[in-house]
Every structure is written in C-alpha cells, then in structure tokens.
C-alpha positions as CSV (number, residue, x, y, z in Angstrom):
1,M,74.8,-108.7,-94.4
2,A,76.2,-111.9,-95.5
3,S,79.8,-111.7,-97.4
4,K,81.4,-114.6,-99.3
5,T,84.3,-116.3,-97.8
6,Q,87.8,-115.5,-99.7
7,N,90.1,-118.2,-101.3
8,S,87.1,-120.9,-100.5
9,E,86.2,-123.2,-102.5
10,R,83.3,-126.3,-102.5
11,N,84.5,-129.7,-101.5
12,T,83.3,-132.0,-104.2
13,E,84.2,-135.0,-102.5
14,R,80.6,-136.8,-101.2
15,P,80.7,-138.0,-97.3
16,T,80.4,-141.6,-96.8
17,E,77.0,-143.1,-96.8
18,I,75.4,-144.3,-93.4
19,H,72.6,-146.6,-94.0
20,T,70.8,-149.8,-92.3
21,D,71.8,-153.3,-93.4
22,S,69.7,-154.5,-96.8
23,N,67.9,-156.8,-94.8
24,A,66.5,-154.0,-92.3
25,S,62.6,-153.9,-92.1
26,N,61.3,-150.2,-93.9
27,G,57.9,-150.6,-93.7
28,F,57.5,-148.1,-90.4
29,L,58.3,-145.8,-93.1
30,K,54.6,-145.6,-94.4
31,C,53.3,-145.2,-91.1
32,C,53.0,-141.9,-88.9
33,F,53.3,-141.5,-85.2
34,L,52.6,-138.8,-82.9
35,P,55.1,-137.7,-80.4
36,K,55.3,-139.2,-77.2
37,Q,55.2,-136.9,-74.2
38,E,56.4,-137.8,-70.7
39,E,55.0,-135.6,-67.9
40,I,53.9,-136.5,-64.2
41,P,50.4,-134.8,-64.1
42,T,49.2,-133.0,-60.7
43,V,46.2,-132.3,-59.8
44,Q,46.2,-128.6,-60.9
45,D,47.0,-129.7,-64.1
46,G,44.4,-131.7,-64.6
47,K,42.3,-128.6,-64.1
48,E,44.3,-126.3,-66.0
49,R,43.9,-128.9,-69.3
50,L,40.1,-129.5,-68.7
51,K,39.6,-125.2,-68.4
52,T,41.4,-125.0,-71.3
53,E,39.8,-127.7,-73.3
54,R,36.5,-126.0,-72.4
55,D,37.4,-122.7,-73.3
56,F,38.7,-124.2,-76.3
57,Y,36.0,-126.0,-77.9
58,Q,33.3,-123.7,-76.8
59,S,35.0,-120.8,-79.1
60,L,35.5,-123.4,-81.7
61,S,31.7,-124.0,-81.2
62,N,30.9,-120.1,-81.5
63,F,33.4,-119.6,-84.3
64,A,31.6,-122.4,-86.2
65,R,28.4,-120.8,-85.6
66,Q,29.5,-117.4,-86.4
67,Y,31.3,-118.3,-89.9
68,N,28.7,-121.5,-90.9
69,I,31.7,-123.9,-90.6
70,E,31.0,-127.6,-90.0
71,T,34.4,-128.4,-87.4
72,M,36.3,-132.0,-87.2
73,Q,35.6,-133.8,-84.0
74,T,38.1,-133.8,-82.4
75,K,37.6,-134.5,-78.9
76,D,38.5,-137.8,-79.0
77,F,42.0,-136.9,-79.3
78,G,44.7,-136.7,-76.4
79,F,45.7,-132.9,-75.1
80,P,47.2,-130.8,-76.8
81,Y,46.8,-132.8,-80.0
82,N,43.1,-132.4,-80.2
83,I,43.4,-128.8,-80.1
84,A,46.3,-128.8,-82.8
85,L,44.3,-131.3,-84.9
86,G,41.5,-128.8,-83.8
87,M,43.4,-125.4,-85.0
88,W,44.8,-127.1,-87.9
89,D,41.0,-128.3,-89.6
90,L,39.6,-125.0,-88.8
91,E,42.3,-122.9,-91.0
92,K,41.3,-125.1,-93.6
93,K,37.8,-124.6,-93.3
94,V,38.4,-120.8,-92.8
95,E,40.1,-120.8,-96.3
96,Q,36.8,-122.6,-98.1
97,V,34.4,-119.5,-97.1
98,N,37.2,-116.9,-98.3
99,E,37.9,-115.4,-94.9
100,D,41.5,-114.8,-94.1
101,W,42.8,-116.9,-91.8
102,N,45.6,-114.7,-90.7
103,S,42.9,-111.9,-89.4
104,F,42.1,-114.5,-86.7
105,K,44.2,-115.6,-83.3
106,L,43.6,-117.8,-79.8
107,I,44.5,-116.1,-77.3
108,R,44.6,-116.2,-73.5
109,N,42.3,-113.2,-72.0
110,N,41.7,-113.0,-68.2
111,R,43.3,-116.6,-68.0
112,K,40.0,-117.4,-70.8
113,I,40.8,-119.1,-74.1
114,L,38.6,-117.9,-76.9
115,F,38.8,-117.0,-80.7
116,V,39.2,-113.5,-81.9
117,K,39.3,-111.6,-84.9
118,E,42.2,-109.3,-85.4
119,E,42.3,-106.2,-87.3
120,R,45.6,-104.2,-87.3
121,Y,46.1,-100.4,-88.6
122,Y,49.1,-100.4,-91.0
123,T,51.6,-97.9,-90.0
124,G,53.9,-98.7,-92.9
125,T,57.8,-98.8,-92.6
126,S,58.0,-95.1,-91.8
127,L,60.0,-93.5,-88.3
128,Y,57.3,-91.5,-86.6
129,Y,60.3,-88.8,-85.2
130,I,59.0,-85.2,-84.2
131,P,62.7,-83.1,-84.2
132,I,62.5,-80.6,-81.4
133,V,66.0,-78.7,-82.4
134,P,63.7,-76.9,-85.7
135,L,60.6,-76.1,-82.8
136,F,63.5,-74.3,-80.6
137,Q,65.0,-72.0,-83.4
138,M,61.6,-70.9,-84.4
139,L,61.0,-70.2,-80.5
140,K,64.6,-67.9,-80.6
141,D,62.9,-66.3,-84.0
142,P,61.1,-63.4,-83.8
143,R,59.1,-64.0,-87.0
144,H,57.7,-67.3,-86.0
145,K,57.2,-66.9,-82.5
146,Q,53.5,-66.8,-83.3
147,N,54.1,-69.8,-84.8
148,A,56.4,-71.8,-82.5
149,Q,54.0,-71.0,-79.5
150,L,50.9,-72.5,-81.8
151,L,53.6,-75.9,-82.7
152,L,54.3,-75.9,-78.9
153,S,50.9,-76.5,-77.6
154,V,50.5,-79.3,-80.3
155,C,54.0,-80.9,-79.2
156,S,52.6,-80.5,-75.4
157,Y,49.3,-82.2,-76.6
158,L,51.5,-85.3,-77.9
159,Y,53.7,-85.3,-74.9
160,H,51.0,-85.3,-71.9
161,I,47.7,-86.7,-73.5
162,A,49.1,-88.7,-76.7
163,D,52.1,-89.9,-74.6
164,V,54.8,-89.7,-77.5
165,P,57.6,-91.0,-76.1
166,Y,60.7,-88.2,-75.4
167,Y,64.2,-88.9,-76.4
168,R,65.5,-87.4,-73.1
169,Q,63.6,-89.4,-70.6
170,Q,65.2,-92.8,-69.4
171,N,62.9,-95.2,-70.0
172,S,62.3,-93.7,-74.0
173,Y,64.1,-96.2,-76.7
174,L,65.8,-93.4,-78.4
175,Y,67.2,-92.3,-74.8
176,W,69.3,-95.8,-75.3
177,I,70.4,-95.5,-78.8
178,Y,71.4,-91.4,-78.1
179,E,73.6,-92.8,-74.9
180,M,75.0,-95.8,-77.1
181,H,76.1,-93.3,-79.5
182,E,77.8,-90.8,-76.8
183,D,79.8,-93.6,-75.3
184,W,81.2,-94.4,-79.2
185,I,81.6,-90.8,-79.3
186,E,83.6,-91.1,-76.1
187,Q,86.0,-93.4,-77.3
188,G,86.4,-92.1,-80.5
189,D,89.5,-89.5,-81.8
190,E,89.8,-86.4,-79.8
191,A,91.8,-84.9,-83.2
192,E,89.1,-86.3,-86.0
193,E,86.7,-83.2,-87.2
194,D,84.1,-85.8,-87.6
195,M,84.3,-86.6,-83.6
196,Q,84.1,-83.1,-83.1
197,E,81.1,-81.9,-84.9
198,F,79.0,-85.4,-83.1
199,R,80.1,-83.9,-80.0
200,R,78.7,-80.6,-81.1
201,E,75.2,-82.0,-82.2
202,F,75.6,-84.5,-79.1
203,K,75.6,-81.2,-76.9
204,I,73.3,-79.7,-79.0
205,S,70.6,-82.6,-78.1
206,K,71.2,-82.7,-74.6
207,T,71.0,-79.2,-73.9
208,I,67.6,-78.1,-76.5
209,G,66.2,-81.4,-75.3
210,D,66.3,-80.5,-71.5
211,K,64.9,-76.9,-72.4
212,I,61.9,-78.1,-74.8
213,E,60.8,-80.7,-72.4
214,K,60.0,-78.2,-69.4
215,K,58.3,-76.2,-72.1
216,L,56.0,-79.5,-73.5
217,F,56.1,-80.3,-69.2
218,N,54.4,-77.3,-68.4
219,R,50.4,-77.7,-69.3
220,K,49.9,-73.7,-69.8
221,N,50.5,-75.4,-73.3
222,L,47.3,-77.2,-72.9
223,E,45.5,-75.1,-71.6
224,M,46.6,-71.9,-74.0
225,F,45.9,-74.2,-76.9
226,E,42.3,-72.6,-78.3
227,K,43.1,-69.3,-77.4
228,R,46.1,-69.4,-79.6
229,L,44.7,-71.0,-81.9
230,T,42.1,-68.5,-82.5
231,H,43.9,-65.4,-82.2
232,F,46.8,-66.6,-85.1
233,K,46.6,-65.0,-88.1
234,S,48.2,-66.2,-90.9
235,H,50.0,-64.1,-93.6
236,T,52.0,-67.0,-95.3
237,D,52.0,-70.3,-96.7
238,F,53.6,-71.0,-93.8
239,D,51.3,-69.2,-91.4
240,Q,48.0,-71.6,-92.9
241,D,50.1,-74.8,-92.8
242,C,50.9,-74.2,-89.1
243,Y,47.4,-73.5,-88.4
244,K,46.0,-76.7,-90.4
245,V,48.2,-78.7,-88.1
246,A,47.7,-77.1,-85.0
247,S,43.5,-77.1,-85.6
248,D,43.7,-81.0,-86.7
249,A,45.5,-81.7,-83.2
250,F,43.1,-79.4,-80.8
251,A,40.4,-80.9,-82.9
252,L,41.9,-84.4,-82.1
253,Y,42.5,-83.7,-78.4
254,T,38.9,-82.1,-78.0
255,K,37.5,-85.4,-79.3
256,Y,39.9,-87.6,-77.5
257,P,40.6,-85.8,-74.6
258,E,42.3,-88.7,-72.7
259,T,43.0,-90.8,-75.4
260,S,47.4,-92.6,-76.2
261,I,48.6,-94.0,-79.5
262,F,49.1,-97.0,-77.3
263,R,45.1,-98.1,-76.5
264,N,45.5,-100.6,-78.9
265,Q,49.5,-101.3,-78.7
266,P,49.0,-105.7,-78.8
267,T,50.8,-107.1,-75.8
268,P,52.1,-110.6,-75.2
269,E,49.2,-111.4,-72.8
270,Q,46.9,-110.6,-76.1
271,D,49.2,-112.8,-78.6
272,P,50.8,-115.0,-76.5
273,Y,52.1,-117.1,-79.5
274,N,54.2,-114.7,-81.1
275,D,57.0,-115.0,-78.5
276,D,59.0,-116.3,-81.0
277,N,58.8,-113.4,-83.4
278,K,60.3,-110.6,-82.1
279,A,58.3,-107.5,-82.7
280,I,59.5,-103.9,-83.0
281,G,57.4,-102.2,-80.6
282,M,55.5,-98.7,-80.7
283,D,57.3,-96.6,-78.5
284,M,60.8,-97.5,-80.8
285,Y,59.4,-95.9,-83.9
286,I,56.8,-93.2,-82.3
287,S,58.9,-90.6,-80.7
288,F,60.0,-87.0,-80.1
289,V,63.8,-86.5,-81.4
290,A,66.7,-84.1,-80.7
291,D,66.9,-83.6,-85.0
292,T,66.5,-85.0,-88.0
293,K,69.4,-83.6,-90.1
294,G,73.0,-83.6,-89.3
295,C,75.9,-86.6,-88.6
296,L,74.5,-87.7,-85.3
297,Y,71.2,-88.5,-86.4
298,D,72.3,-90.2,-90.0
299,N,74.6,-92.3,-87.7
300,I,71.2,-93.0,-85.1
301,E,69.6,-93.8,-88.1
302,E,71.5,-95.9,-89.5
303,S,71.7,-98.1,-86.3
304,I,68.1,-98.2,-85.9
305,N,67.6,-99.4,-89.9
306,A,70.4,-102.4,-88.8
307,E,68.3,-103.0,-85.6
308,F,64.8,-103.3,-86.8
309,N,66.3,-105.5,-89.7
310,E,66.9,-107.8,-86.9
311,Y,63.0,-108.0,-85.9
312,G,60.6,-110.5,-87.8
313,S,57.4,-108.1,-87.2
314,I,56.2,-104.9,-85.9
315,E,53.6,-103.9,-83.2
316,E,51.1,-101.8,-84.7
317,P,47.9,-100.5,-83.5
318,T,45.5,-103.8,-83.0
319,V,41.9,-104.4,-82.1
320,Y,40.9,-108.0,-80.7
321,T,36.8,-108.6,-81.4
322,P,35.9,-111.6,-79.6
323,I,34.0,-114.0,-81.4
324,N,31.1,-115.1,-79.5
325,G,28.4,-115.8,-81.8
326,T,26.9,-111.8,-82.0
327,E,27.9,-109.8,-84.5
328,L,31.2,-108.7,-85.5
329,S,31.4,-104.9,-86.1
330,K,34.6,-103.1,-87.4
331,A,37.2,-101.5,-85.5
332,D,37.1,-98.2,-85.0
333,F,40.8,-96.8,-86.3
334,D,39.5,-93.0,-86.6
335,F,42.5,-91.9,-83.9
336,E,45.2,-93.7,-85.2
337,N,44.2,-92.7,-88.3
338,R,44.0,-89.1,-87.4
339,F,46.8,-89.0,-85.2
340,F,49.7,-90.6,-87.4
341,T,48.4,-88.1,-90.5
342,L,48.9,-85.5,-87.8
343,M,52.6,-86.6,-87.0
344,E,53.2,-86.7,-90.7
345,D,52.3,-82.8,-91.3
346,L,53.7,-82.1,-88.1
347,Y,56.9,-83.5,-89.2
348,K,56.9,-81.8,-92.5
349,I,56.6,-78.8,-91.1
350,L,59.1,-79.0,-88.6
351,T,61.3,-80.5,-91.9
352,P,61.3,-77.9,-94.5
C-alpha cells in the first residue's frame, strides 16, 4: 500500500527548460523511423528466421481463411517488423468481424509457430484449500466415523488422481508458506500469548498433517470408495451432504480415472509472450491445508493475499485450439467444472 510521506510539500519551482537553438530544423519531428537493430547474423540465425517467417505466414493464411479476413501484405518488410506489422493488422481486422482478439494467441509449439484460439475456465479469485484437521477430528468422533471414512476416500481421490498438492510435501507452495511462518514464530517472544498459540497450532498442523497424509497415501481408500458409498446410511442432513459430495467425487473418478486438474495448465512454452506478466500458479490456489480457522491460518491467508497482489495475472485451465482451416470445436471443461464444484462442496462440509 502506498502511503503519503509526512511533512512533504510539492516544489513549485519549474526546472530550467532545455531546448535546441531556435534556428535548428524541426522537420524530422514529422517523420517516423523504424528502430535499427544491429546484429551479426549466422547461418543458423538465418535458418531460424526463415522457418519463423514461413510458419507465421502459413498460420496467418489459415487464420485469414478461417475468419474470412483479407490481411495486409507485409512480407516485403524486414524481419521482425513484418511479423509485428502483420500482428497489428490482424488485430484490427479481427475486431471488424466481431471476434475477441484476446482469445487468440501466437504460440510456439514443438518448435513451430502458429495461431491458436485460447479458451479459459475462469476460477475467480477463490482459494481452493481443503482443510484436513476437521477430517482428523471426524475420524476420532464415533458419531461421524462413517462420514469421515467416506470423505477419506474423496480426499484420497483428490490426492492420488486429481493431483491436489499437499501442504506437507516440500515441493508444494503451502509448504514454503508454512515454513516461512515457522521461522517467524521461532523468532518471536516466548512470553507472548499469541506466540504460544501460534506454536500450538503449528505443531498440530505438522502432526495431524503427517498422520492424514499416511492415510491418504494408502490406496485402499480408493479401492474401498465404491463399497463405502454403497453401504453408507443417511440419517441426518449432514449425512446427506456427505453422501452427495462422495457420489459426485466417485462419478468424476469413474469418468476421468486418470485425469489431473493440471491437465490444461498453461505453460511458458505454450504462451512465451507472457514472461513479463508473472502469474499466480494453479498449484498456489489449489491445495490441501491444515485448517482454515485459527490465528495461524489467518496470518497465512494474509501473507498469501499480499503476495498474490504482486502478480499480474492468474493461471487457469486453458485449451489452445490450432487454427488450421478446419472447424474449431468448443473447449471441453466438463472435468474442470465438476472438479471445482466438488472442491467448494467438500470445503463447506469440512468447515461448518
């Protein structure tokens, strides 16, 4: 957040103007010049340039034919201005045929440059975090043990098949966040009551996190999924909610037995022009977490929001369809739609 400097006043004195002599010619101000790029070309550079231009104009031709657009002739311009000019012209022409230019990308795929239609599944600004401390507490409660075992199968599916990151794994984003807060806690004052509570919650997050991961790692929970679902008996509204979530998860598992939520994650190779626009990764807002209540999580959530505010965009499931003159089919986000709905419903059950 920007803050105003105290006791600062604006300097009203204008700086001394610097200009050329009044007799200097200013006719060049009415002209435009392309910047000159000096480089020593090699044989390899020449081959790469020719291949890039050939791929670009072939894909441009397919694009123009697909959308009935007449493009500007830019081949006589030097590289890379010919490509930049072609892109600029195409953007204007796409607007004229009422298409959204932002839905198209020029990407490099298998060393080939081509135009693609980009379709995204919008995830919004939610953190899809599944707390496991409430699941552990349900397992210890005889009244809810049946519910807990059913939800254990659901979480095991998310862990093994959907590839939802687990916060106790060192390669996960939340592992680093928890570690950062542990360092901060260790540097705190032992006598402070808040620090004692942070240490208690952090110890719980590690101990229970490791215990639940051992259970999730056991694939018996996947093997027993259908049997647990078949023998589940509903007596309360909570039972019905658990059964509904488990049924949806099992149906998703049955239809997509090997599908990861990261199947359509955009990569730098797919979108090389997004390097300067740092994006929030999908593995940063999808994860298992210790708990979503308490002082520790409040601080973790605050840290995450502060970090996310520094990013320019967010990674979302994305499908790139090559524009090659054939009919473009609409992207299928059935799995993503059902997955994120499942995550929301499971979160509601675990955080009543």
